[in-house]
N, C-alpha and C positions, 0 to 999 in steps of 0.2 A: 717282533717290532710292531708298534702301533701303526696302523694305516691311516693316512689322512687324505681325504678327497681333495680335488683340485680347488674347491671353494675354501678349503682350510677351516671349515666350520663344523664338519662332521668327522668324528673320530671313532675308530673301531677298536675296542679292547676286549680281551678275554679274561675270565676269572673262573678257574676250575672248568666246569662244563657250560658256563654261561656266556652268552654273546651280549656284549654291552655296546650300545651306540650312544655316544655323547654328542649332543648338539649344543654348540656354543652360540650364545645369543647376546644382543644388546637389549637392555631392559626397556628401551623406548624406540625400537626400530621396527618399522613396518615390514622390512625384508625378513627380519628374524621371525615374525609371526607367520609369514608365508612358509618359510623353511621348516618350522616346527610342525605345521599341519602336514606338509608334504612328506616328511620323514616318517611320522607316526602312521599316516595312511598307507604308505608303501611297505613299512616294516611289520605293521600289525603286531606289536610286542605283547608279551604277557603282562608287563608292568611298565608304567611311565613314572619315572622319578622326576620330581620338580624341586627347584631350589627355593623351597618354601618351608617355613616352620608352621606349627599349628596356629599360632596367633596371626601370622601373615596370611595363611590359608583362609582363616575365618574372616579376615578383613576383606578378602575378595568375595567370599560367599555371603557375608552379612554386611550389607551396606550401612546398617544402622548401629554398628558396634560402638560408635562414640557416645551414643545415647545412654549406654550402660556404664559409662565411666564415672567413678566417684572422685571428684576433684579434691574433696577434703581428705580422703584417704591417701591420695597421691602426695599431698603436702605433708601429712603426718608421717608417711613412710620415707620422706626426704627424697622423692623421685621426681621433683619438679624439673630440675636441670636435665635429667635423663629424658623425660617425656618431651620437653620443649625441643631438645636437639633431635629427637626422633621425628617430631612434627616438621621441623625445618628440613630434615633430610627428605621426608615425604613430599614437602612442598617443591623442592628442587626437581624431583622426579616427575611430579604431576605437571609442573609448568612446562617442562620439556615435552612431555607427552601431549599436552594441550596445544603447544605451538605447532606440532607436526600432526595434529588431529588423530591421535591414537590414545588408547587407554593406557595408563601406567601399568606395567606388568602384564600387558596384553599377551605376550608370548607365553607366560605361565598359564593364563586363562585359556589360551588356545591349546596348550599341552593337555590341560585337564579335560577340556571339551572333546578334543580329538581322541584322547585316551579312552574316555568313556564311550565314545562312538564306536570304537573297535573292540570294546569289551575288556580293555586292559585295566588292571588294578592301579589306582593312583597312590603313589608312595611319597611321603614328605621326607626330603633328604637333608634339609638344612637345620642347623642348630637354632634354637629359639633366639630371636633377635634381642630379646630382653637380657638373656644370659651373655650374648656377645657384647652388647653395649655396657652391661654392668661390669664385665671383666675389664673392658677398656677403662671404664670410670675408675676402677680400683687402682689402675696403673697411672692415672693422670693426676697431676697436682692441680691446685685450684686455678692457677694462672693459665695452665695448659687447657683446662676446661673452658675458660673464658676465650682463649684464642680459637678453640674449636667453635664455640658459639658465634663469635664474630665472623669466622670463615663461612659458616653456614648461612648467616644473615646476608653476607656479601654475595654469596652464590645465587641467592634469589634474584638480585638485581642484575646478574650477569647472564641470565637465561636468554634474554633477547639477542645476545651476541652469538649464540650457539647456532652453527649451520648444520645442514644435513651431513656434511663431511665430518664435522665434529662428532655427530652421533655415531657414525660408523667407526670413528677412532675409539669411541667408548667401548666397542666390542673387545678391545684389547685389555681392559681393566675393569675391576669391580666399581660400581657406583660409589660405594663407601670409600674405596681407595682413591678415586678421582677427587672427591671432596676433601679428603684428609691427607692429601699428598704432602703438604707443608708440615703438618703435625707428625706424619710418619717419618719425615726426614730428621726432625729434631728428637723424636722419641720412637726409635725403631721397634721397641717392644709393642707399641700400639699396632703397627702394621702386622706384626706376628700374630696378634690376637684377632685382628679384623680379617686378615687374608689367609695366612699360613695355617692357623688353627682350623679355619673353616674349610680349607682345601683338604686337610686330613680328615675332617669330619665328613665332608661330602664323599670323598673317596671310599671311606669305610661303609657309609650308609648305602651308596649306590651298588658297590660290588656284593653287598650282603642283602640286597633287596630280593624279594621273592620272585620266582619265575626264571625260565631259562633264557628268555630273550627280553632285554631291558633297553628302553630308550630313556636317557637322562637329559633333561633340559636345564642347563645352567648358564650363568653369565660367562661369556667367553674368557674373561679375566681369570676365572678359576680353572680353566682347562689345563694349562701347563702344570699347576700345582696338583690337580687330581691325578694326572699321569705320573708326576714325580712320586706321589705317595701310593700309587696303585698297588705296588708289591710290598708295601710296608704295613705291618700290623699296628693298629692304633687303638689306644685305650680311650674310647670316647667318653667313658664315665668320668674320667678326670677332666675332660674338656667341657663337661656339662656342669661342673662345680664352680662356684665363685672362689677365687683365691682369698686367703685370709687377709684381713686389713693390716696395713703396715703398722708395726709397733711404734716406729718413729712418729708417724702421723697421729697415732693414738696418744702418745706421750705429749706431743706438741699441743694437742687440744687442751691439755691440763696445764702444761708448763707456761704457755703464754698468759692465760688468765691469772695464774698464781703469781707470775712475774709482775703483771700490771698492778695487782693488789698490793704486792710487796713494795712496788714503786710508790704507790699512793701513801702507804703507811710510813715509808721512809721520808716522804715529803713532810708529813706532820711531825715526825720524830726529829728530823734534822733541821728542817726549815721553819718549823712552827706552824701555827694555825693559818697564817696568811699564805705561806707557800703551799701547804696542803690543800687549802681551799682553792687556790688558783689551779692546782693540778687537777682537782676534781672538775672544775669548770671547763678546762681544756678537754678533758676526757668526755664530758657530756656534750660539749659543742661539736667536737670533731666527729664523734661517733654518731650522734643523733642527727646532726644536720646532713651529713653525707648519706646516711641511710634514708633520711627523708627525701633527699634529692634523687636517690635511686628510685624510690617509689614514685616520685613526681615524673621522672623520665618515662616510667611505665604507664603514665596517665592513671594513677591509682585514685581511688575515692579519697576525698579530704580526710575522712576518719582514718583511712589506712595510712595516709602520710603522717598524721599526728601519732598514730600507734607506732609507726616505724621510728619516729624521732624519740618517743618515750621508751620504747623497748630496746633499741639497739645498744645503748650504754650498759644495760643490765644483761642482755643476752650474750654480749661479747665476753662477759665474765663468767658465763655458764656454758660449759662445753656440751651440755645436753640439749640446749635450745638455741636456734638461730633466729636472727631478726626477721629473715625472710619467712620463716615458719609462722611467726606471729602476724606479719603483714599480709601474708597469703590467706590466712584464715579470716582476718578482718575483712579483706577484700571479698572473699568468697561469701561472707555473710552480709556484707554491705551491698554488694551487687551480685546477688545469687544468680548463677547462670540459669537460663530458661531452656526449655526443650528446643526452641528455635536456634539457640546458640550451639547446641550439640549437633543439630541437624545441618547447620550451615558451616560447621567446622571444616569439612573437606573442601568447601569452596573458599572460605576465608583464608586458608593457609596458602593460597596461590600468591598472595602479595604481602609485603611487609606491613602495609596499612591494615590488611585484614587481621594480622597477628595482634595489633593494638586495638582493633575494633571489637573482635570477638571476646566475650567475657571470659571464656575458658582459657584462651591463650594469654589474655591480659593478666589473669591471676598468676599464671606461670612466669610471665615477665616481671610481675611485681615481686615474686619470691626471689628470682634471680638478681634483679637490679638492687633490691633492698640488701640482700646478702653482700653483693659487690660493694655497695656504698658503705656498709658497716665494716667490711674487711679493710677497705681503703682508710676509713676513719680510724681504725685501730693503729695502722702504721703511721698515719699522720699525727695522731695524738701522742704517741710514745716520745718522739724527739721534742715536742713542745713541752711535755711534762718534765723531761730530763733537763731542759733548758731552765725551767723554773727552779728546779732543785739545785 
């Protein structure tokens, strides 16, 4: 049976001939930092496992990582929504850490430093955050993604209400789980991807880490799951893959534009030139104006707003191109981010105002809000066109 010390934060497990000590932490807790240092210094393990993937590890080691980001590539690869949500999540964690005067992820930094000090090997045990979020993305519908984005935005404004007691409560669950609690209730499969899959992944990586004595530093919310899957064999190769895109979603991307074109043609055929022309006007106005409004809300450049209005009615009929893709590129070239924008990105994401002020995050907001406006415009236009017919 696993042994748990009286602080309920240190857990002793065995695997074959290995001795594994799991330290559960809160990602923004000063007490967790102290505990991590104490355990590693006392145990002097062969290996220290940390709940980090390569990209998150590099973000700790390389403070200038944002300067290497290609924002145009992000837009073209349709990862704007994903990156923006990731930045909002980072903002939540950074603001909590700043409020309590500690560095975000300081317990992981301490684990690395203490591990190196005792000559232990540092072993990255978590799944790549990009794969985790991408797997969640594939499972979410458009409106669920918007709910997530709104929830993350709201969370930034709620940071000032968080007390030290609330921080200690966070030791009982993952930061992602805390923020996505409402989404997880309405879409349980999201929680499975965010938490359960990572529990299995972490359990496999930790127990198969090199060395006879291992200290693993993980968020306390993962400890029950790691213990649950400790004796279970896991195929982590399958957890590192992106699930195939839904056939239904793929078909809808074509069915909706084809249906709208068919509706327009039927307007000319059955209602004559007047009805057909009115339907075209409604389509152009609803799609264009709402897409432009979305760009305006993101404080886009005037050229970007015009481009959104002109592009949206056409891109909504083309499954291969999104209005936000066009507006994002126009914004990127109209207000090309400078080195200082990338350098100040980590500071600017501390506040909602900073997200709109920084040229990098503003481009992401332009993409998201233009796409939102265009999508709403499509659903507004359809009943107006049918009414004409």
